ZAVOFI-944243 format. One record per residue: residue in three letters; x, y, z of N, C-alpha, C in turn. Coordinates in pm, 1 decimal, m for minus. Each point is the difference from the previous one (the first is absolute). Example, Ala and Ser with C-alpha at 12.3 -4.5 7.8 and 13.67 -1.06 7.14 Angstrom:
2
[ALA [1319.0 m569.0 780.0] [m89.0 119.0 0.0] [90.0 120.0 0.0]]
[SER [m35.0 105.0 m72.0] [82.0 119.0 6.0] [m77.0 109.0 73.0]]
***
This chain:
253
[MET [23006.6 m2813.6 36738.5] [m65.5 56.2 m119.2] [68.5 106.9 6.8]]
[ASN [21.1 15.6 m84.1] [107.2 173.1 m36.9] [m119.8 71.0 m45.6]]
[GLU [73.8 129.3 61.7] [m109.8 143.1 m53.1] [4.3 m9.8 m124.2]]
[LYS [60.1 m39.0 m110.1] [m41.8 6.4 m169.2] [m104.0 m102.1 19.9]]
[ALA [m26.6 m141.8 59.2] [m112.7 m59.5 m54.8] [m123.0 51.1 87.8]]
[ILE [0.6 73.9 119.0] [m115.4 55.1 81.0] [m49.4 124.6 m87.1]]
[VAL [68.5 75.8 m58.7] [m16.7 99.0 m76.5] [m54.9 m71.1 m118.8]]
[GLU [46.8 m75.3 m93.2] [m60.2 m75.7 m107.8] [m116.0 m97.9 16.5]]
[LYS [m37.1 m43.4 173.1] [m112.5 m53.2 m16.2] [m80.2 141.9 59.8]]
[GLY [m19.0 20.0 105.8] [m98.9 137.1 19.9] [m22.4 127.0 m57.6]]
[SER [72.2 12.3 m79.5] [m20.5 177.7 m46.4] [m50.5 m3.0 m134.6]]
[PRO [m88.1 m1.0 m50.3] [m50.0 m30.8 m158.4] [56.0 119.5 m95.6]]
[LYS [m4.4 m8.7 m83.5] [127.5 52.9 m102.0] [m121.5 164.7 m61.7]]
[LYS [52.8 104.8 12.8] [m46.1 74.9 m98.8] [m74.1 9.3 m147.0]]
[PRO [m60.1 26.9 m37.2] [m51.1 m53.0 m142.8] [56.7 115.8 m83.5]]
[ALA [100.4 m17.2 m86.7] [74.2 68.5 m130.2] [m154.4 99.2 m61.6]]
[ALA [92.7 164.1 m14.5] [m92.3 61.8 m57.5] [m34.5 m45.1 m109.4]]
[LYS [m120.5 m24.0 m55.3] [m5.4 22.4 m128.8] [15.2 98.9 m114.0]]
[LYS [33.9 10.4 m91.6] [67.6 116.5 m98.0] [m116.8 12.3 m121.5]]
[LEU [m53.1 126.2 20.0] [m143.8 12.1 m115.6] [45.4 m3.7 m124.1]]
[LYS [m57.2 m90.0 m110.9] [49.6 m76.5 m80.5] [m104.1 86.2 m117.3]]
[PHE [37.8 81.9 m114.5] [m100.6 47.2 m77.3] [51.9 m33.0 m100.4]]
[LYS [m122.7 m35.4 m96.6] [0.1 m31.2 m113.6] [48.7 52.0 m118.8]]
[LYS [82.9 m40.5 m94.1] [95.7 53.6 m102.7] [m56.2 119.7 m62.2]]
[GLY [27.8 87.8 m2.9] [m108.2 107.7 m68.7] [m83.9 102.8 89.3]]
[THR [24.7 m28.4 70.6] [m169.5 95.9 118.3] [94.1 119.1 45.4]]
[GLY [143.0 m19.3 15.6] [7.3 141.6 35.2] [7.3 148.3 m161.8]]
[THR [m3.6 m137.3 m81.2] [2.3 164.1 m68.7] [m157.0 63.6 m62.7]]
[VAL [m101.9 m125.3 61.5] [m154.6 65.3 3.3] [21.5 113.4 105.9]]
[ILE [49.7 m35.4 81.0] [m41.2 94.8 129.0] [50.8 145.4 m0.7]]
[CYS [124.9 m3.5 m94.7] [84.8 152.0 m52.0] [m81.4 29.8 m60.0]]
[ILE [m72.5 m86.1 m120.5] [m105.5 81.8 m93.5] [m113.6 68.8 52.7]]
[VAL [m48.1 m69.4 120.0] [m169.7 45.0 71.2] [85.3 118.3 57.3]]
[LEU [77.3 7.5 48.6] [82.1 94.3 59.8] [10.9 115.8 m75.3]]
[MET [50.9 m12.6 m110.0] [0.2 128.6 m109.2] [m120.1 73.8 m52.5]]
[ILE [m84.5 m105.2 m7.7] [m125.0 41.9 m52.4] [m100.4 94.0 107.8]]
[ILE [20.6 m72.4 121.6] [m63.7 138.7 136.0] [84.3 72.5 m18.0]]
[MET [144.9 8.7 m64.0] [50.1 162.7 39.3] [m68.6 61.1 m135.9]]
[VAL [40.6 m99.0 m90.2] [m71.1 109.8 m127.5] [m141.2 55.1 m11.4]]
[ALA [m93.7 m82.1 105.5] [m103.3 22.2 14.2] [m37.0 118.6 71.1]]
[ALA [64.6 9.4 124.4] [5.1 109.6 100.3] [51.9 106.7 m67.8]]
[ALA [96.3 1.2 m94.9] [80.0 155.4 m36.5] [m103.1 19.3 m140.9]]
[LEU [m57.2 m81.5 m58.0] [m94.4 53.1 m136.2] [m145.9 36.6 116.8]]
[MET [m56.3 m14.9 101.4] [m100.2 103.7 49.4] [39.8 89.9 108.7]]
[LEU [156.5 41.4 m16.2] [42.4 126.7 87.4] [14.6 52.1 m129.1]]
[PHE [12.4 m53.7 m85.3] [63.2 100.0 m152.9] [m121.0 46.4 m52.5]]
[GLN [m141.8 m94.4 8.8] [m133.0 60.1 m16.8] [m57.6 75.6 46.7]]
[ASN [m3.8 m0.2 112.1] [m14.7 80.9 118.8] [62.5 170.1 1.7]]
[VAL [151.4 m3.9 m38.2] [20.1 103.1 m18.5] [m25.6 88.2 m167.6]]
[ILE [m1.3 m121.7 m87.3] [m55.9 71.0 m148.4] [m143.2 45.5 47.7]]
[PHE [m67.0 10.6 40.4] [m152.2 m8.6 85.5] [10.9 127.6 14.0]]
[ASN [85.5 48.4 131.5] [m9.0 79.5 41.1] [81.4 111.5 m52.8]]
[GLY [76.5 20.2 m72.0] [76.9 50.5 m122.7] [m108.8 80.2 m107.8]]
[ALA [m75.3 m132.0 m66.5] [m107.1 68.1 m83.2] [m141.7 51.4 58.8]]
[GLU [m9.5 m16.4 113.7] [m122.8 105.2 116.6] [66.1 87.5 4.7]]
[ALA [131.1 33.9 27.6] [38.0 140.5 13.9] [23.8 70.8 m142.1]]
[LEU [8.0 m89.2 m135.6] [31.6 107.6 m78.0] [m119.4 2.7 m85.9]]
[ALA [m125.3 m97.0 12.0] [m151.2 56.9 m25.0] [m26.1 175.0 78.2]]
[ASP [31.5 m42.5 153.4] [m82.8 141.7 56.7] [97.3 112.5 m52.0]]
[GLY [109.4 m12.5 m41.7] [79.9 87.5 m47.9] [m55.2 18.6 m152.4]]
[TYR [m1.8 m38.8 m28.5] [m33.8 m0.2 m177.7] [m156.4 70.5 59.9]]
[ASN [m93.4 m30.9 45.6] [m156.2 40.6 7.2] [40.8 153.5 41.0]]
[ALA [78.2 29.0 95.9] [m3.6 139.3 91.3] [117.4 61.1 m125.1]]
[ALA [76.4 m17.8 m75.1] [31.5 87.1 m83.5] [m113.4 29.3 m164.4]]
[PHE [m57.3 m127.8 1.4] [m87.7 55.0 m131.5] [m125.8 92.7 39.8]]
[ALA [m10.8 m33.8 128.5] [m130.2 41.7 28.0] [28.4 220.4 12.5]]
[SER [140.7 m1.1 39.3] [42.2 144.3 6.4] [35.4 27.3 m113.0]]
[GLU [19.8 m44.5 m81.5] [115.3 5.8 m160.2] [m125.8 m1.6 m143.2]]
[LYS [m100.7 m64.3 56.6] [m122.4 m90.5 m179.4] [m36.9 158.5 m45.4]]
[GLU [m67.1 122.2 90.6] [m47.3 104.6 m88.6] [105.5 27.8 m81.3]]
[ALA [147.3 51.1 50.1] [119.8 58.9 m58.3] [12.5 m122.0 m135.0]]
[ALA [m3.1 m126.5 20.3] [m5.0 m97.9 m95.9] [m91.6 0.6 m98.2]]
[TYR [m83.6 m6.0 14.3] [m149.4 m12.3 m95.3] [51.6 175.8 m51.7]]
[GLN [25.4 90.4 14.9] [6.0 151.8 m62.4] [94.6 13.8 m71.5]]
[ALA [108.2 m120.9 52.8] [127.1 33.6 m141.1] [m36.1 m109.4 m112.0]]
[LEU [m44.4 m96.4 63.9] [m42.4 m91.7 m104.7] [m114.9 42.8 m88.4]]
[TYR [m111.2 49.7 58.6] [m97.0 71.6 m114.3] [37.0 121.5 m65.9]]
[GLN [129.5 80.6 50.8] [13.2 84.4 m73.9] [159.1 m32.7 m115.7]]
[LYS [47.7 m137.8 22.6] [46.4 m46.7 m103.2] [m81.5 m50.6 m101.9]]
[TYR [m108.6 m74.8 19.6] [m24.7 m43.9 m136.6] [m173.5 114.7 m49.9]]
[TYR [60.7 87.2 66.8] [m152.0 129.2 m59.5] [127.3 37.4 m68.0]]
[ASP [118.4 65.6 41.1] [71.5 71.5 m106.2] [m18.5 m119.1 m149.9]]
[SER [35.0 m102.5 67.5] [23.3 m90.3 m101.6] [m180.5 22.7 m149.2]]
[ALA [m39.3 m6.1 63.6] [m90.0 m5.0 m99.7] [m62.2 99.0 m87.0]]
[GLU [28.9 135.7 106.2] [10.8 142.1 m82.0] [121.1 m1.9 m99.9]]
[ALA [112.9 m52.8 16.3] [106.3 5.7 m99.2] [m79.8 m49.8 m124.4]]
[GLU [m66.9 m140.7 34.1] [m4.4 m91.8 m140.9] [m129.9 75.8 m16.8]]
[HIS [m107.8 27.6 44.7] [m130.2 68.5 m35.6] [52.9 129.4 m140.2]]
[HIS [61.4 72.6 61.3] [41.7 123.8 m66.7] [120.6 45.7 m107.2]]
[VAL [105.0 m161.4 m14.7] [67.7 0.9 m64.3] [m20.2 34.6 m157.8]]
[ALA [m113.4 m42.8 m16.8] [m48.5 37.6 m141.3] [m61.3 126.5 m39.1]]
[ASN [m51.3 54.1 93.5] [m48.9 115.2 m8.3] [76.5 132.8 4.2]]
[ARG [116.4 m32.4 m6.3] [132.1 131.8 m11.7] [m30.1 89.3 m125.1]]
[ALA [m21.1 128.5 22.3] [m26.9 74.4 m127.3] [70.6 97.7 44.6]]
[SER [68.1 110.3 m115.3] [94.6 102.0 m9.3] [m112.1 96.1 m11.3]]
[ILE [m44.6 89.7 117.5] [m108.7 93.5 33.1] [25.6 166.7 m17.2]]
[TYR [m10.0 107.7 m123.6] [83.4 86.1 m35.6] [m92.1 129.5 63.7]]
[ILE [39.9 83.3 57.8] [m90.2 138.9 16.4] [65.6 104.1 m92.2]]
[GLY [100.4 m16.1 m53.1] [41.9 117.2 m101.2] [6.1 121.8 53.3]]
[ASN [m25.1 92.2 m70.3] [13.2 125.1 25.4] [m120.6 73.9 47.9]]
[ILE [m90.8 m75.8 77.9] [m133.5 49.6 76.3] [43.5 107.5 91.1]]
[LYS [94.1 m23.3 49.1] [16.7 85.9 172.0] [43.7 146.9 m21.0]]
[GLU [11.4 17.4 m160.0] [49.9 102.5 m37.6] [m85.8 106.7 m33.9]]
[THR [m144.4 m92.6 m27.9] [m110.6 138.6 7.2] [m9.6 44.5 142.6]]
[GLU [m9.4 114.5 m29.2] [m44.5 94.7 129.5] [m142.8 m0.3 24.5]]
[LYS [m64.5 67.8 m104.1] [m143.2 m4.1 m13.8] [m73.6 m74.7 m120.0]]
[LEU [3.8 m75.8 48.0] [m93.6 m110.4 m133.9] [m167.4 68.8 46.8]]
[GLU [m75.5 m20.3 m156.4] [m162.2 35.5 0.4] [m34.4 m141.5 28.5]]
[VAL [m106.7 m12.2 91.8] [m80.1 m82.0 m19.5] [m184.3 20.8 m10.5]]
[LEU [m5.4 99.9 2.4] [m162.5 34.7 5.7] [12.8 140.2 m27.3]]
[LYS [m126.6 85.4 m108.2] [0.2 101.7 m10.0] [m148.5 39.4 16.6]]
[VAL [m47.4 55.2 99.6] [m145.6 46.7 36.7] [m64.1 138.8 m50.0]]
[SER [m110.2 m4.9 m16.7] [m49.1 150.4 m77.5] [m140.5 m6.9 85.5]]
[ASP [m47.6 121.2 23.2] [m120.4 45.0 87.9] [m126.9 133.2 m103.4]]
[VAL [m49.9 22.8 26.3] [m63.3 154.3 m67.0] [m52.3 52.8 96.0]]
[GLU [m1.3 167.5 45.7] [m80.6 73.7 111.5] [m50.1 94.6 m121.7]]
[PHE [m153.9 29.3 69.8] [m23.8 100.8 m78.3] [m42.5 116.6 124.9]]
[ILE [52.5 99.9 m84.1] [m3.9 161.1 101.8] [m78.6 71.3 m69.5]]
[VAL [m87.8 71.4 105.5] [m120.7 49.3 m61.2] [45.0 178.1 97.1]]
[GLU [m13.4 102.4 m70.8] [m12.4 107.9 22.2] [m143.6 70.3 m52.8]]
[ASP [m82.4 44.5 145.3] [m87.7 78.6 m27.5] [3.5 119.7 m9.4]]
[SER [m114.9 108.1 m102.2] [52.3 98.7 16.6] [4.0 92.5 93.5]]
[GLY [m97.9 m53.9 87.0] [m34.6 64.8 134.6] [157.0 m2.1 92.4]]
[ASN [107.9 m69.5 m35.1] [112.4 31.8 114.4] [101.1 12.3 m75.3]]
[ASN [m2.6 118.0 m130.7] [107.2 57.3 m107.7] [m42.6 150.8 21.2]]
[SER [83.7 95.5 m41.4] [m59.1 116.2 m39.8] [m24.9 15.3 m93.3]]
[GLY [25.5 m84.6 m56.9] [m0.8 22.2 m197.0] [m199.8 m63.6 m6.9]]
[ASN [m28.0 m27.9 92.0] [m128.3 m96.8 m35.6] [m13.8 m116.3 m91.5]]
[ILE [137.4 m75.5 m32.8] [20.9 m31.7 m49.2] [m26.3 m174.8 46.2]]
[THR [m52.1 m96.5 m95.6] [m51.8 m147.5 48.9] [109.1 m96.9 m80.1]]
[SER [48.4 m80.6 m7.7] [111.3 m65.2 m23.8] [24.5 m166.7 54.5]]
[TRP [m40.8 m97.0 m52.6] [25.1 m119.6 26.3] [101.1 m73.8 m86.8]]
[LEU [125.3 m78.6 61.3] [109.4 m84.5 m46.9] [0.0 m89.2 16.5]]
[GLU [m10.1 m129.7 m78.2] [77.1 m126.9 m11.1] [102.0 m8.1 27.8]]
[VAL [84.9 m9.5 116.6] [190.5 m13.2 17.7] [45.2 m116.8 2.7]]
[PRO [49.7 m81.5 m84.0] [26.7 m109.5 30.3] [111.4 m25.9 65.6]]
[GLY [107.6 m86.1 77.9] [111.9 m12.9 46.1] [33.8 m141.2 m33.0]]
[GLU [168.7 m2.3 4.6] [54.8 m150.2 30.6] [78.9 m7.2 125.1]]
[GLY [61.1 m82.8 m10.5] [139.8 m44.0 70.0] [31.9 m127.7 m18.0]]
[THR [150.2 m59.2 51.5] [20.1 m85.2 m37.4] [74.8 m67.8 122.1]]
[TYR [m16.8 m142.6 52.6] [14.2 m60.3 96.7] [161.0 m43.9 m25.8]]
[VAL [111.4 m9.5 62.1] [136.0 m33.0 m59.5] [89.4 m110.8 153.9]]
[VAL [31.7 m91.3 m62.4] [78.9 m84.2 112.6] [173.2 43.6 m9.6]]
[ASP [73.0 m16.4 118.1] [128.4 83.2 m48.6] [84.6 m156.0 41.6]]
[LEU [46.8 m71.5 m116.1] [62.0 m125.2 m5.8] [148.0 m26.0 51.1]]
[SER [76.3 147.5 m29.4] [97.6 13.5 74.4] [23.5 m39.2 145.8]]
[ALA [m89.3 45.1 78.2] [m29.4 m47.2 185.5] [m29.8 m126.9 m3.5]]
[ALA [m41.9 m84.0 m73.1] [m56.5 m92.4 m35.0] [85.0 m107.9 70.6]]
[GLU [m26.2 m132.0 74.8] [49.6 m107.7 38.1] [m1.2 m139.5 m49.6]]
[PHE [89.1 m47.5 m77.6] [m78.3 m95.4 m101.0] [66.8 m179.0 61.8]]
[ILE [m41.6 m57.3 94.0] [64.9 m148.0 6.5] [m46.7 m101.9 m116.0]]
[VAL [121.9 m75.1 m16.7] [7.4 m69.8 m113.9] [12.4 m158.9 34.2]]
[ASP [m66.2 m101.4 20.7] [m32.7 m104.5 15.9] [31.8 m158.4 m143.7]]
[LYS [91.8 12.7 m23.0] [42.8 m94.0 m172.3] [m71.0 m103.2 31.8]]
[GLU [38.9 m105.4 170.6] [m92.7 m120.2 m25.2] [m129.2 7.2 19.0]]
[ARG [m67.9 90.0 48.1] [m122.4 m10.4 m30.8] [m44.1 63.5 m81.9]]
[SER [45.0 64.1 m57.7] [m26.6 101.4 m136.5] [m70.1 107.3 35.9]]
[HIS [25.4 89.3 118.7] [m95.0 72.7 70.8] [78.6 112.5 38.6]]
[VAL [m61.7 97.1 m72.5] [30.0 177.7 44.6] [m95.1 61.0 133.4]]
[SER [71.6 77.1 63.4] [m74.8 44.6 110.8] [34.0 166.3 m41.3]]
[VAL [m88.3 76.0 m11.5] [18.5 162.0 m32.7] [m51.2 69.5 127.3]]
[ARG [31.6 67.8 76.4] [m38.9 134.7 63.8] [73.1 104.3 m57.6]]
[LEU [m89.8 104.0 25.1] [m9.8 128.5 m40.2] [m89.7 130.9 79.1]]
[PRO [23.5 123.8 m38.9] [m74.8 103.1 66.3] [m135.2 m18.0 m73.0]]
[TYR [m105.3 26.7 50.7] [m135.5 m17.2 m26.8] [m40.1 162.0 m160.7]]
[PRO [m53.9 m29.9 m77.9] [13.1 53.3 m106.8] [m27.0 193.2 35.5]]
[GLU [47.1 78.1 m38.8] [m33.1 143.7 m8.2] [m67.7 75.6 m106.7]]
[LEU [m90.2 60.3 49.2] [m64.7 60.4 m104.0] [78.7 163.8 m68.3]]
[THR [31.6 3.3 m88.1] [78.8 137.7 m87.0] [m54.1 m3.9 m81.4]]
[ASN [13.7 131.7 m83.5] [m35.7 105.7 m97.7] [m145.7 8.0 0.0]]
[VAL [m65.9 11.6 83.5] [m119.3 49.5 15.2] [m84.7 180.5 m56.0]]
[ALA [m32.1 m52.3 m96.4] [m28.0 163.9 m73.5] [m126.2 9.9 m52.7]]
[ILE [m13.3 61.9 m43.8] [m159.1 70.3 m99.4] [86.0 7.3 m171.6]]
[ASP [m160.5 m101.9 m41.4] [72.6 m55.6 m131.0] [m91.9 128.3 m88.0]]
[TYR [83.1 110.6 m19.5] [m46.2 118.2 m80.2] [m16.0 27.8 m136.1]]
[SER [1.2 m118.6 m56.3] [m39.5 m5.1 m146.8] [m126.9 m52.7 m2.9]]
[ASN [m21.4 m74.5 134.9] [m208.6 m35.9 m27.2] [m38.5 68.6 106.0]]
[VAL [18.5 123.7 73.0] [m79.0 49.4 39.0] [m108.1 67.7 m27.3]]
[LYS [m144.3 m25.3 m9.6] [m149.9 22.7 m64.5] [m4.3 116.1 66.9]]
[LYS [m87.7 93.1 m96.1] [m77.8 133.1 102.4] [m163.1 m76.7 m68.0]]
[ILE [m5.2 m8.6 117.2] [m156.8 m27.2 m31.6] [m130.7 87.4 2.8]]
[LEU [28.8 124.4 83.0] [m111.5 105.4 m13.7] [120.6 149.1 32.0]]
[PHE [m20.8 71.7 m93.1] [32.3 97.2 48.2] [m75.8 126.6 m13.9]]
[LYS [m52.8 88.2 69.4] [m62.2 85.3 m40.6] [m5.9 157.8 67.0]]
[ASP [m4.7 91.5 m86.6] [m10.9 116.6 95.7] [m168.4 102.8 10.2]]
[ASP [8.5 m17.6 65.9] [m134.3 81.4 76.4] [m35.8 106.6 m73.2]]
[VAL [90.4 129.1 21.2] [m10.9 100.0 m19.7] [53.5 41.9 m132.8]]
[PHE [83.5 m108.7 m55.5] [122.2 47.3 m153.4] [124.7 134.4 35.5]]
[ASN [m9.3 m11.0 107.4] [81.9 104.0 38.0] [159.0 m86.9 29.5]]
[GLY [m19.0 m143.4 28.1] [176.7 m47.0 4.9] [64.6 3.3 m66.1]]
[SER [145.2 46.5 19.5] [103.2 26.5 m58.7] [86.0 m147.6 m53.0]]
[TYR [103.2 24.6 m87.2] [51.3 m140.0 m16.9] [77.2 m24.3 129.3]]
[LYS [55.3 94.9 67.9] [52.3 m6.2 135.7] [m51.5 m93.6 56.7]]
[GLN [m127.4 56.3 72.0] [m72.7 m33.7 61.1] [m41.4 m153.6 13.1]]
[GLY [m1.0 m64.6 m127.5] [m20.7 m140.9 m51.8] [97.4 m75.8 8.4]]
[GLU [112.4 48.4 m34.4] [133.1 m63.8 28.8] [43.7 26.5 147.1]]
[GLU [m44.0 76.8 62.4] [80.2 m30.1 183.7] [m98.3 m90.4 70.3]]
[LEU [m111.6 6.3 m56.5] [m122.1 m123.0 13.3] [20.7 m127.2 8.4]]
[ALA [33.7 m8.0 m133.1] [49.3 m149.1 m40.8] [116.8 m48.3 95.7]]
[MET [90.3 105.9 m5.3] [97.6 m61.9 101.5] [m8.1 m46.8 126.0]]
[LYS [m53.7 117.6 69.0] [m81.7 m50.2 119.6] [m51.6 m106.6 m23.1]]
[GLN [m130.8 m47.5 m46.3] [m47.5 m150.3 m2.5] [88.5 m106.4 m46.9]]
[LEU [109.7 4.9 m94.8] [100.3 m97.8 m19.3] [100.3 m2.3 104.0]]
[GLY [48.3 71.1 129.6] [52.8 m4.1 104.5] [m76.1 m100.4 131.2]]
[GLU [m167.9 61.1 m21.9] [m25.4 m113.8 83.9] [m64.8 m151.0 m60.5]]
[GLY [4.2 19.9 m150.6] [7.4 m163.5 m21.8] [121.4 m55.1 38.9]]
[ASP [117.4 109.1 m35.9] [128.5 m111.6 61.2] [m12.9 m89.7 130.6]]
[LEU [m35.3 133.0 108.5] [15.9 m72.0 129.4] [m114.8 m78.9 32.9]]
[LEU [m113.9 m10.9 m79.6] [m105.7 m136.0 3.4] [42.4 m76.4 m39.4]]
[ILE [84.2 m31.2 m127.7] [70.4 m160.1 m38.1] [85.1 m57.0 47.6]]
[LYS [88.9 124.0 73.1] [135.2 m38.5 75.2] [m64.6 m101.5 128.6]]
[LYS [m130.8 90.9 53.3] [m52.7 m86.7 165.1] [m70.0 m77.8 m72.7]]
[GLU [m53.6 m23.6 m79.6] [m76.6 m138.7 m29.4] [94.3 m102.8 m40.9]]
[PHE [138.8 33.9 m64.7] [95.8 m126.4 m43.1] [65.8 m59.2 174.5]]
[ALA [m6.9 143.0 42.6] [81.4 m32.4 128.7] [m96.5 m104.6 135.8]]
[SER [m120.8 11.6 m26.9] [m133.7 m52.9 84.7] [m29.8 m134.3 m56.9]]
[ASN [40.9 m61.2 m154.4] [m120.0 m78.5 m44.9] [103.9 m121.4 14.0]]
[GLU [m54.7 m82.6 50.5] [70.8 m149.5 88.8] [m6.9 m69.4 m151.7]]
[HIS [m115.9 m44.8 m62.5] [1.5 m20.8 m130.0] [139.8 m23.2 m101.8]]
[PHE [43.0 156.6 10.8] [113.4 8.0 m105.0] [76.7 m24.6 95.7]]
[TYR [30.0 m12.7 106.1] [131.8 m59.5 89.6] [16.1 m168.6 m5.8]]
[LEU [m139.0 m54.0 20.9] [55.7 m155.3 m29.5] [m11.5 m23.8 m183.0]]
[ASN [m45.4 42.6 m75.4] [25.9 m27.3 m122.9] [141.0 19.1 m31.5]]
[ALA [51.4 100.4 69.8] [125.6 27.3 m33.8] [121.6 m108.7 72.5]]
[GLN [m40.3 m34.1 103.2] [103.9 m162.4 49.1] [m2.6 m57.8 m36.5]]
[ALA [m143.7 m58.7 m85.6] [m50.8 m121.3 m65.5] [63.6 21.9 m119.5]]
[ALA [46.4 167.3 m59.4] [20.8 m8.9 m156.5] [213.1 m30.5 33.6]]
[ALA [m12.7 39.9 95.6] [156.2 5.6 55.3] [32.1 m178.8 m2.5]]
[VAL [m50.2 m90.8 109.0] [5.4 m119.9 m16.6] [5.4 m91.3 m143.8]]
[SER [m62.3 63.8 m57.1] [m80.9 m66.7 m134.1] [158.2 79.2 m130.8]]
[THR [35.8 102.5 m17.6] [108.9 44.0 m33.8] [150.9 m35.5 9.2]]
[ILE [m15.4 m24.9 115.7] [153.8 m77.3 52.5] [25.4 m107.3 m42.6]]
[GLN [m111.1 m75.2 25.6] [m23.7 m136.4 m56.7] [34.0 m33.6 m110.7]]
[CYS [m66.9 101.9 m76.7] [31.4 m82.5 m154.5] [149.2 62.5 m53.6]]
[LEU [22.2 89.6 58.5] [148.4 72.2 m7.9] [107.7 m130.2 44.2]]
[ILE [13.2 m63.1 99.0] [46.1 m111.4 78.9] [m24.7 m132.1 m122.7]]
[ARG [m123.4 0.8 m24.7] [15.1 m148.9 m91.0] [29.0 26.3 m165.3]]
[GLU [21.5 130.9 m19.7] [52.7 m11.4 m131.5] [130.7 m10.3 m1.7]]
[LEU [60.7 36.4 137.9] [171.1 0.9 m59.0] [31.4 m142.0 69.5]]
[ASN [m96.0 m96.2 40.0] [25.6 m120.3 17.9] [m133.0 m123.8 m31.4]]
[SER [m4.8 32.3 m132.3] [m75.4 m76.3 m119.0] [m10.4 m135.9 9.0]]
[ASN [166.4 m59.1 37.9] [29.8 m141.9 7.4] [5.6 m65.6 66.6]]
[VAL [m26.5 101.0 118.4] [m55.3 m82.2 133.4] [m144.7 m53.5 34.8]]
[GLU [m3.0 m125.7 6.2] [m148.1 m83.3 33.6] [m53.7 74.2 138.2]]
[ASN [m94.2 m20.7 15.6] [m84.3 5.3 153.0] [38.3 144.3 66.3]]
[LEU [54.0 63.6 m73.8] [73.7 86.8 79.5] [m129.1 96.6 90.0]]
[THR [m23.0 48.9 132.6] [m48.0 73.9 110.6] [87.5 133.3 69.4]]
[ILE [m99.1 70.1 m35.4] [37.0 119.0 74.6] [m69.4 106.9 52.8]]
[ASP [m20.9 28.6 126.0] [m70.6 53.6 124.8] [73.0 134.6 m0.5]]
[VAL [m67.1 78.3 1.0] [25.0 146.8 21.2] [m92.7 57.5 142.6]]
[GLU [87.0 58.0 88.0] [m34.5 100.3 110.5] [43.4 156.2 10.6]]
[PHE [m108.2 64.1 35.4] [39.3 152.3 43.7] [23.6 m4.7 121.0]]
[TYR [69.3 117.3 28.9] [45.6 19.4 149.1] [m22.9 149.3 m0.8]]
***
């Protein structure tokens, strides 16, 4: 028996390797699955990036809003306030005239009067003369408009006036209305000169008393202020009779 026969009889043959066979179309399915997995992974990664970015953006926005919200509110408020003001007052614009009021240095606002009774007894003079006089006096309160400040708001139809307090001027005796209530010469030896001198003395006393009364009379002073306010308001209203709802404030300094 030859070696070839021995080998063929005693040595079994090695099985041939089987080739894996896929059905037609299986490779395409696998590729699609792999692509789906990759896309899903990419989407998950992208979503994570978006989420982290959105969270960071939100944190930054909240921080900025917290620090700037007051300024933003004030700016927005002022914007709408100005808009509302313009809309509200646009129909109220009017021309307001002061005219030549400021050229008036002494505007008379109130005349006041007072009466003093001056009594001279016979024992107080060498001529033994008794004389009672009724001495009237008057004065005038004026305001200096040349020193006044006028602030005109045409949009609101409003005028503000600031001026000095009223001043008392022209305080004097009303000689034409002085009355002799009593005149008596006990010894009938009084001369015309003595009577004239006594009358001048009494009139001098009356003048001092009247000026003192006017200077200390608070009632006169308050009335003068009220009269000044009323007079100035009337002057401005007459110059602006075509302006509706005109308001005028007057104050003293």
